[in-house]
N, C-alpha and C positions, 0 to 999 in steps of 0.2 A: 450708473455706469451707461446701461444701455438708452437711456434719455439724451446722454452727452453723445453716443455713437448715431444716431440717428440727429441731433442737430449740426455735425462734422459731415454728415453725408448731405446733408440739406447745403450746407455752404459750398460744399466741394462742387456738386452739381450748378448751383446758380453760379457760383463762381467760374465755371467755365465758359460760360457765354460770355464772360469779356475776353477770352483769348481770340487774337485776331487770325491767326493761323488755323486752319480747318484740325490738322495735324495733333495738333496743341489743345484744341476745342474736344476732340474725339478720346485724348488719353483721360484728360481731364473727366471725362463723361463716363468713362469705362470703370476711375476710379471712384468716382461716385455710385455706380451703378454696383460695385464690388460691395462697399461697406454700407449698402442699402438691403443687397442679399445676407451679409451677417446680422444686419440689424433685424430684417425678415426671420433668419433661423432662430435669433437670440428671443425674439416674441412670440416665433409659431405661427405666423402670419405668410403661410404660402403663398396667396395672390401678390405679396409685395417680395419675393423672393422671384416667384415667377416673372411679374412685372419687368425689374431688374435686371433678370438674366437675359430677357430679349432685349432690353437697353443694351445691356454689354454687347450681346450679337452682334445686332445691328451698328454699333460704333465697331465695331473690331472689324466686320464684315466691310465696311466703308473704307476702315485704313489699308484692309488687307486688298481692297478692290482699284483703290487709288494708287497703292503701289509706293513706294519710298517716296518719300518728298522731294523735289525738285530744286534744284540751289538756286537762289533769285539772286540774278548778277544786276548791280545798280551801276546804269551806264552815266558817268561826272564829266561832264564840260567842261 
C-alpha cells in the first residue's frame, strides 16, 4: 500500500506540469508534496518529509503572493 502511495504521489507531481494555469500547477504541486510527505512519514524518511514540506511551502507562498487568479476576458471580434 505504501508503494502505491509513492507511485500516486509521483503521478500527481509529474502530472502537475501539464497544467497551463499557474494556480492549477501550484495546487497540484501542493497535493503531490502532501502525498510525498505522508509517504515519507510512513517509511520513516525524514529527508523526504522535509524536502516536500519545503516544496509545499514554496508553492503555497507563490499562490498567496500572487493573490486570487485574475479573470481572463477573451475579446471576440
